VOBA-1610 file (N, C-alpha, C; in pm, whole numbers, padded with zeros to 5 digits, always signed):
BEGIN
Met-02526+02809+11019Met-02532+02669+10956Met-02649+02674+10837Ala-02777+02750+10849Ala-02878+02746+10752Ala-02798+02799+10633Arg-02698+02926+10629Arg-02633+02967+10528Arg-02573+02868+10479Gly-02497+02760+10551Gly-02403+02691+10478Gly-02484+02576+10388Arg-02578+02541+10484Arg-02683+02429+10395Arg-02737+02491+10273Thr-02778+02623+10269Thr-02797+02667+10135Thr-02721+02683+10033Arg-02570+02702+10046Arg-02473+02718+09980Arg-02505+02568+09921Met-02469+02482+10037Met-02438+02352+09937Met-02533+02299+09845Gly-02678+02338+09887Gly-02788+02272+09811Gly-02784+02324+09668Arg-02728+02492+09667Arg-02734+02535+09537Arg-02595+02445+09483Ala-02499+02439+09528Ala-02395+02378+09465Ala-02440+02221+09401Glu-02510+02178+09469Glu-02543+02010+09434Glu-02669+01972+09355Ala-02737+02102+09323Ala-02876+02105+09275Ala-02827+02061+09118Pro-02911+01967+09066Pro-02870+01932+08907Pro-02900+02075+08835Gly-02842+02060+08739Gly-02876+02141+08625Gly-02852+02318+08650Gln-02763+02326+08776Gln-02715+02456+08809Gln-02557+02474+08777Ala-02498+02386+08692Ala-02356+02430+08658Ala-02339+02592+08578Glu-02288+02678+08665Glu-02277+02798+08585Glu-02195+02800+08487Ala-02210+02921+08390Ala-02134+02934+08265Ala-02018+03014+08316Pro-01893+03008+08248Pro-01752+03030+08258Pro-01764+03228+08303Gly-01859+03274+08262Gly-01857+03434+08284Gly-01916+03429+08400Arg-02022+03365+08412Arg-02057+03401+08560Arg-02006+03334+08654Ala-01909+03224+08653Ala-01877+03189+08749Ala-01747+03303+08810Gly-01682+03365+08674Gly-01586+03466+08714Gly-01655+03570+08798Ser-01784+03633+08738Ser-01815+03747+08837Ser-01849+03719+08990Val-01909+03607+08987Val-01916+03532+09102Val-01809+03518+09195Gly-01695+03498+09143Gly-01560+03489+09196Gly-01520+03626+09264Arg-01537+03715+09186Arg-01490+03861+09193Arg-01588+03922+09336Gly-01697+03867+09295Gly-01773+03901+09406Gly-01733+03860+09555Thr-01728+03744+09531Thr-01694+03660+09639Thr-01564+03731+09748Ser-01462+03761+09642Ser-01350+03806+09680Ser-01356+03924+09752Ala-01440+04040+09698Ala-01480+04152+09736Ala-01515+04157+09865Asn-01626+04050+09882Asn-01694+04048+10007Asn-01612+04010+10100Arg-01508+03903+10075Arg-01423+03855+10176Arg-01340+03982+10247Ala-01269+04064+10116Ala-01218+04147+10135Ala-01289+04254+10251Glu-01407+04302+10219Glu-01474+04391+10288Glu-01511+04318+10421Ala-01524+04202+10437Ala-01529+04145+10568Ala-01418+04119+10663Ala-01297+04127+10598Ala-01176+04131+10654Ala-01156+04269+10683Gly-01190+04392+10617Gly-01153+04498+10648Gly-01265+04521+10765Arg-01392+04524+10771Arg-01427+04549+10868Arg-01371+04475+11020Gly-01345+04339+10988Gly-01291+04253+11089Gly-01131+04333+11145Thr-01073+04371+11082Thr-00976+04452+11105Thr-00977+04568+11188Ala-01093+04666+11124Ala-01154+04779+11205Ala-01186+04724+11347Asn-01268+04655+11362Asn-01319+04622+11463Asn-01220+04530+11609Arg-01138+04496+11530Arg-01023+04429+11602Arg-00928+04549+11682Ala-00945+04647+11581Ala-00852+04761+11641Ala-00895+04849+11719Glu-01050+04874+11707Glu-01109+04932+11810Glu-01147+04844+11940Ala-01151+04719+11925Ala-01130+04624+12061Ala-01005+04634+12103Ala-00908+04663+12016Ala-00762+04645+12113Ala-00728+04794+12129Gly-00833+04882+12145Gly-00786+05042+12150Gly-00706+05113+12065Arg-00689+05064+11941Arg-00627+05126+11838Arg-00728+05206+11761Glu-00669+05333+11696Glu-00750+05364+11593Glu-00749+05301+11466Pro-00867+05264+11357Pro-00855+05259+11251Pro-00767+05355+11151Ala-00720+05295+11055Ala-00630+05364+10963Ala-00676+05524+10907Gly-00809+05491+10844Gly-00854+05630+10813Gly-00903+05728+10889Arg-00945+05705+11017Arg-00923+05813+11111Arg-00783+05860+11167Ile-00690+05773+11191Ile-00573+05812+11182Ile-00494+05925+11101Asp-00530+05882+10955Asp-00495+05963+10840Asp-00584+06089+10861Gly-00695+06102+10873Gly-00757+06217+10879Gly-00694+06319+10989Arg-00683+06259+11114Arg-00627+06352+11252Arg-00476+06394+11196Thr-00414+06314+11113Thr-00293+06336+11087Thr-00318+06459+10955Ala-00380+06467+10893Ala-00409+06568+10778Ala-00446+06696+10839Arg-00540+06689+10964Arg-00583+06803+11048Arg-00449+06859+11102Ala-00375+06791+11168Ala-00253+06837+11233Ala-00165+06878+11153Glu-00147+06854+11002Glu-00038+06908+10932Glu-00114+07028+10878Arg-00270+07072+10856Arg-00276+07202+10815Arg-00266+07305+10937Thr-00287+07246+11055Thr-00270+07331+11153Thr-00138+07368+11157Arg-00047+07305+11149Arg+00091+07324+11141Arg+00136+07420+11045Ala+00101+07408+10950Ala+00094+07487+10809Ala+00061+07610+10863Ala-00061+07635+10912Ala-00148+07762+10922Ala-00040+07821+11017Ile-00007+07760+11149Ile+00097+07836+11240Ile+00208+07896+11185Val+00273+07839+11098Val+00390+07865+11031Val+00387+07978+10941Glu+00273+07956+10847Glu+00224+08073+10772Glu+00192+08221+10846Ala+00115+08197+10966Ala+00102+08295+11048Ala+00223+08372+11107His+00313+08275+11155His+00422+08333+11202His+00507+08415+11096Leu+00537+08376+10962Leu+00602+08431+10891Leu+00505+08554+10831Ala+00396+08561+10817Ala+00293+08687+10796Ala+00323+08787+10907Leu+00339+08790+11026Leu+00362+08880+11119Leu+00478+08924+11078Ile+00590+08830+11080Ile+00736+08921+11037Ile+00711+08985+10924Ser+00675+08941+10804Ser+00678+09016+10713Ser+00594+09158+10724Glu+00482+09162+10780Glu+00411+09293+10851Glu+00503+09369+10956Gly+00621+09337+11002Gly+00689+09423+11079Gly+00692+09397+11196Asp+00633+09280+11261Asp+00643+09231+11399Asp+00731+09131+11391Leu+00868+09187+11410Leu+01000+09071+11428Leu+00988+08964+11535Arg+00929+09008+11668Arg+00950+08931+11779Arg+00783+08869+11815Pro+00696+08813+11712Pro+00597+08780+11756Pro+00556+08686+11856Thr+00499+08700+11951Thr+00494+08621+12067Thr+00369+08485+12030Gly+00369+08363+12113Gly+00281+08311+12094Gly+00127+08300+12097Glu+00106+08410+12141Glu-00027+08479+12164Glu-00064+08536+12031Arg+00009+08604+11998Arg+00004+08680+11854Arg-00028+08597+11740Ile+00084+08512+11725Ile+00089+08364+11618Ile-00042+08286+11660Ala-00075+08272+11750Ala-00213+08176+11765Ala-00322+08246+11725Glu-00367+08384+11742Glu-00450+08499+11710Glu-00485+08468+11570Arg-00334+08489+11520Arg-00338+08483+11367Arg-00368+08394+11289Ala-00337+08265+11335Ala-00366+08157+11286Ala-00507+08114+11317Gly-00569+08145+11416Gly-00710+08144+11431Gly-00735+08006+11520Ile-00640+07996+11642Ile-00639+07897+11715Ile-00587+07892+11845Ser-00640+07788+11939Ser-00585+07866+12084Ser-00419+07832+12090Leu-00386+07912+12237Leu-00241+07889+12260Leu-00211+07752+12274Arg-00306+07671+12340Arg-00270+07552+12369Arg-00284+07469+12268Thr-00346+07483+12144Thr-00332+07416+12007Thr-00207+07453+11959Leu-00117+07580+11962Leu+00006+07611+11901Leu+00102+07551+11969Trp+00090+07529+12124Trp+00228+07452+12201Trp+00189+07317+12202Thr+00080+07244+12188Thr+00038+07132+12114Thr+00125+07097+11991Asn+00138+07176+11907Asn+00195+07120+11763Asn+00366+07168+11769Phe+00411+07271+11840Phe+00536+07304+11836Phe+00536+07337+12003Lys+00648+07245+12058Lys+00686+07241+12187Lys+00725+07356+12228Asp+00849+07449+12132Asp+00849+07586+12180Asp+00896+07645+12052Met+00964+07775+12091Met+00976+07856+11950Met+01081+07814+11894Glu+01187+07726+11915Glu+01276+07666+11860Glu+01231+07580+11742Thr+01153+07500+11790Thr+01074+07414+11719Thr+00997+07478+11561Leu+00924+07592+11617Leu+00853+07684+11530Leu+00948+07722+11441Phe+01075+07791+11503Phe+01173+07847+11396Phe+01212+07743+11304Glu+01238+07585+11325Glu+01291+07525+11271Glu+01190+07487+11141Ala+01051+07476+11163Ala+00957+07476+11034Ala+00950+07579+10975Ser+00940+07704+11020Ser+00942+07855+10942Ser+01087+07873+10855Gly+01173+07819+10898Gly+01327+07793+10839Gly+01280+07704+10698Ala+01230+07606+10727Ala+01201+07498+10633Ala+01130+07555+10508Glu+01002+07634+10558Glu+00915+07699+10460Glu+01005+07821+10381Leu+01061+07900+10446Leu+01153+07977+10372Leu+01240+07903+10265Leu+01290+07819+10296Leu+01382+07762+10212Leu+01277+07686+10110Arg+01198+07614+10135Arg+01077+07620+10010Arg+01042+07706+09927Gln+01019+07803+09988Gln+00989+07920+09900Gln+01077+07973+09809Gln+01234+07981+09882Gln+01349+08002+09783Gln+01365+07896+09668Asp+01353+07782+09684Asp+01342+07680+09600Asp+01252+07732+09500Ala+01125+07714+09518Ala+01056+07760+09431Ala+01104+07889+09336Ala+01125+07999+09374Ala+01201+08109+09309Ala+01301+08088+09236Trp+01392+07989+09245Trp+01536+07980+09233Trp+01506+07908+09080Arg+01592+07948+09000Arg+01617+07946+08830Arg+01761+07897+08810Pro+01783+07757+08748Pro+01912+07749+08723Pro+01997+07832+08606Ile+02121+07853+08636Ile+02189+07939+08550Ile+02307+07839+08470Ser+02319+07853+08351Ser+02380+07777+08283Ser+02536+07804+08314Pro+02639+07718+08351Pro+02788+07753+08383Pro+02873+07752+08243Thr+02778+07749+08138Thr+02846+07734+08002Thr+02846+07924+07948Leu+02788+07980+08019Leu+02768+08138+07980Leu+02869+08196+07997Pro+02908+08303+07919Pro+03024+08410+07963Pro+03025+08418+08092Leu+03130+08444+08153Leu+03162+08493+08318Leu+03076+08633+08341Ala+03110+08728+08238Ala+03016+08838+08264Ala+02864+08819+08295Lys+02819+08717+08206Lys+02668+08672+08184Lys+02612+08609+08340Arg+02728+08555+08359Arg+02707+08454+08470Arg+02698+08520+08603Ile+02777+08645+08599Ile+02785+08696+08736Ile+02652+08792+08742Asp+02632+08829+08617Asp+02488+08935+08624Asp+02381+08837+08669Ala+02365+08733+08609Ala+02234+08650+08640Ala+02262+08585+08764Tyr+02378+08551+08815Tyr+02382+08511+08948Tyr+02305+08629+09050Cys+02411+08763+09064Cys+02364+08884+09139Cys+02233+08919+09124Arg+02176+08904+09015Arg+01986+08937+08969Arg+01935+08835+09082Gln+01974+08713+09079Gln+01889+08594+09131Gln+01924+08639+09287Arg+02040+08628+09343Arg+02076+08666+09486Arg+02009+08763+09522Ala+01991+08882+09457Ala+01904+09014+09505Ala+01756+08952+09507Lys+01676+08861+09450Lys+01573+08848+09448Lys+01546+08747+09569Leu+01622+08674+09573Leu+01602+08559+09679Leu+01630+08642+09843Leu+01737+08719+09817Leu+01766+08801+09964Leu+01644+08872+09990Gln+01566+08954+09895Gln+01454+09020+09929Gln+01321+08936+09937Leu+01337+08818+09916Leu+01222+08733+09964Leu+01221+08692+10109Ile+01360+08655+10142Ile+01379+08659+10302Ile+01406+08756+10419Ala+01394+08868+10341Ala+01479+09008+10420Ala+01371+09014+10558Pro+01274+08981+10558Pro+01180+09044+10666Pro+01220+08920+10820Ser+01251+08795+10739Ser+01251+08669+10836Ser+01405+08676+10886Ala+01502+08725+10747Ala+01620+08758+10820Ala+01664+08883+10891Arg+01602+08992+10926Arg+01605+09086+10986Arg+01545+09027+11138Ala+01476+08938+11142Ala+01396+08875+11277Ala+01473+08806+11335Ala+01551+08732+11221Ala+01656+08615+11302Ala+01794+08688+11350Gln+01834+08783+11295Gln+01946+08874+11348Gln+01921+08920+11508Met+01800+08923+11545Met+01772+08977+11657Met+01765+08892+11790Arg+01730+08758+11713Arg+01729+08630+11821Arg+01835+08537+11797Glu+01931+08538+11713Glu+02027+08437+11640Glu+02122+08412+11794Pro+02173+08523+11860Pro+02247+08503+11940Pro+02227+08389+12068Val+02091+08383+12087Val+02016+08329+12182Val+01943+08196+12123Ser+01946+08172+12004Ser+01892+08048+11910Ser+01949+07965+11827Ala+01992+07851+11894Ala+02075+07759+11804Ala+02000+07700+11674Gln+01854+07713+11702Gln+01793+07641+11565Gln+01813+07784+11438Leu+01805+07897+11490Leu+01824+08005+11393Leu+01968+08021+11352Arg+02055+07955+11439Arg+02195+07970+11365Arg+02183+07822+11272Arg+02138+07733+11316Arg+02132+07606+11226Arg+02066+07646+11077Asn+01959+07724+11086Asn+01889+07770+10946Asn+01981+07867+10868Arg+02070+07950+10917Arg+02156+08039+10863Arg+02297+07939+10804Leu+02308+07842+10853Leu+02427+07759+10795Leu+02341+07677+10687Lys+02233+07657+10669Lys+02144+07599+10553Lys+02171+07670+10447His+02146+07817+10464His+02150+07888+10356His+02275+07927+10289Ile+02385+07892+10379Ile+02512+07921+10362Ile+02573+07807+10273Asp+02528+07680+10302Asp+02566+07581+10233Asp+02522+07580+10088Arg+02409+07611+10072Arg+02325+07637+09965Arg+02391+07723+09841Val+02437+07844+09890Val+02481+07939+09823Val+02642+07922+09794Arg+02691+07848+09874Arg+02846+07775+09860Arg+02800+07672+09745Asp+02718+07579+09739Asp+02721+07487+09636Asp+02685+07553+09513Glu+02605+07659+09491Glu+02570+07737+09379Glu+02721+07797+09318Val+02759+07853+09405Val+02890+07912+09357Val+02996+07839+09311Glu+03033+07705+09376Glu+03112+07609+09311Glu+03076+07576+09189Gln+02965+07556+09156Gln+02912+07483+09047Gln+02897+07597+08943Leu+02832+07707+08970Leu+02813+07807+08881Leu+02958+07879+08806Phe+03066+07859+08918Phe+03191+07924+08864Phe+03306+07821+08907Ala+03325+07725+08861Ala+03369+07606+08898Ala+03501+07644+08819Val+03501+07682+08674Val+03608+07689+08601Val+03702+07803+08664Glu+03676+07917+08707Glu+03744+08013+08768Glu+03770+07999+08898Leu+03710+07938+08996Leu+03758+07890+09086Leu+03902+07763+09092Asp+03879+07672+08994Asp+03988+07589+08958Asp+04123+07697+08915Arg+04103+07767+08850Arg+04186+07875+08810Arg+04296+07949+08919Ala+04204+07941+09018Ala+04246+08063+09141Ala+04389+07959+09234Gly+04399+07846+09192Gly+04504+07731+09237Gly+04496+07711+09395Thr+04610+07780+09425Thr+04577+07751+09606Thr+04505+07867+09687Gly+04458+07965+09605Gly+04371+08052+09642Gly+04209+08042+09617Arg+04193+07910+09590Arg+04042+07862+09561Arg+03968+07872+09684Glu+03974+07819+09789Glu+03917+07836+09889Glu+03885+07986+09949Gln+03981+08072+09932Gln+03962+08200+09972Gln+03864+08261+09890Leu+03896+08238+09738Leu+03814+08313+09639Leu+03655+08265+09692Leu+03666+08127+09714Leu+03524+08067+09724Leu+03456+08143+09845Asn+03503+08154+09935Asn+03476+08248+10059Asn+03434+08371+10044Ala+03497+08415+09951Ala+03494+08578+09921Ala+03368+08608+09873Val+03342+08493+09748Val+03220+08510+09671Val+03099+08455+09746Val+03096+08392+09835Val+02991+08347+09915Val+02955+08461+10022Ala+03076+08545+10087Ala+03029+08631+10172Ala+02981+08731+10121Val+03001+08778+09996Val+02959+08913+09947Val+02801+08890+09871Ser+02752+08755+09888Ser+02628+08700+09822Ser+02522+08684+09956Met+02570+08689+10066Met+02491+08651+10186Met+02412+08784+10244Trp+02300+08731+10357Trp+02237+08847+10385Trp+02318+08962+10490Pro+02411+08907+10568Pro+02461+09050+10646Pro+02529+09151+10536Ala+02618+09103+10406Ala+02648+09224+10295Ala+02531+09255+10222Trp+02417+09181+10225Trp+02305+09274+10140Trp+02258+09342+10233Ser+02246+09331+10375Ser+02164+09429+10494Ser+02252+09540+10488Met+02382+09539+10485Met+02473+09612+10480Met+02471+09736+10371Leu+02428+09669+10237Leu+02383+09780+10118Leu+02255+09839+10151Arg+02152+09750+10199Arg+02035+09785+10192Arg+01976+09878+10310Asp+02029+09827+10452Asp+01970+09894+10562Asp+02096+10003+10599Gly+02213+09922+10579Gly+02307+10027+10658Gly+02337+10150+10534Leu+02369+10115+10421Leu+02396+10249+10301Leu+02276+10278+10262Gly+02134+10226+10294Gly+02023+10264+10221Gly+01997+10271+10089Leu+02089+10192+10038Leu+02050+10180+09859Leu+01926+10083+09845Gly+01877+10135+09733Gly+01760+10062+09645Gly+01835+09923+09606Val+01750+09836+09579Val+01725+09701+09527Val+01851+09713+09413Asp+01814+09770+09322Asp+01929+09778+09187Asp+02043+09798+09228Pro+02047+09950+09303Pro+02202+09988+09322Pro+02267+09877+09415Ala+02199+09816+09508Ala+02249+09715+09574Ala+02329+09621+09522Arg+02224+09552+09411Arg+02256+09451+09303Arg+02374+09500+09246Ala+02400+09616+09184Ala+02503+09685+09100Ala+02648+09646+09165Val+02615+09672+09317Val+02748+09671+09387Val+02789+09537+09422Met+02677+09446+09450Met+02735+09284+09453Met+02808+09257+09329Ala+02745+09291+09235Ala+02787+09233+09107Ala+02947+09289+09056Arg+02944+09414+09120Arg+03092+09481+09063Arg+03199+09396+09166Thr+03161+09370+09287Thr+03247+09307+09395Thr+03262+09182+09325Val+03160+09097+09302Val+03198+08992+09270Val+03288+08966+09133Ala+03261+09066+09020Ala+03342+09069+08931Ala+03490+09107+08944Ala+03515+09195+09041Ala+03636+09231+09094Ala+03715+09077+09161Leu+03654+09027+09238Leu+03727+08909+09295Leu+03778+08819+09193Phe+03694+08793+09050Phe+03734+08689+09010Phe+03820+08737+08888Ala+03852+08897+08889Ala+03944+08946+08795Ala+04092+08955+08851Glu+04072+08918+08973Glu+04211+08902+09047Glu+04308+08800+08998Pro+04440+08798+08988Pro+04528+08698+08910Pro+04502+08568+09023Ala+04513+08480+08953Ala+04483+08343+08971Ala+04583+08322+09098Gly+04563+08216+09218Gly+04698+08205+09289Gly+04691+08295+09418Arg+04614+08404+09387Arg+04642+08510+09515Arg+04525+08486+09630
//
């Protein structure tokens, strides 16, 4: 009540009319004070109701995201170093966390496979460069196969690890389908003219080009035949060129 009387006294005192500029600054200060008070009130009400203030929740979320990112990084790093079936204990140790924290963030290996697969796709997206569909066919094939070789080498350790677990992992099979869909979309856009010329054989030609561009074919060239990256890429390019050289409609 004393605070109210003081404010009223100031307002009614003669000769105390404020200049427009001063009135404006007071208005801003009053609004800020009200907003600050409202913010404190909201935080107090949230705590009283058993809810966390928004800032505290945001900080906790950020920490959880950093922890999840560290786990995914540790998982992929172990695989790239040759540990194709890293255990939860190994992943937690590499990430610098407890095993309990690992399984708090990922309920099982399938959810970790999903997150690691998403990170691999992100890395591929960062490395991918568009190829102009207006280039001559020979140059498109060369650019396409060079890029496919680079991207396949990027995922090689994880692809080898996935081959071991894919028969018993639905998530790893879903990850593979995402890679296939991306390559299929790229082939359809980059070689649209040639595919359309194939007539009734379009779908077969598309499937053939996608098949020779994927990890199983690349693994055969690199791991099965023991070819280096450049010789393997040359075989891929020759195969793609031969496919597009076949008569339309076959």
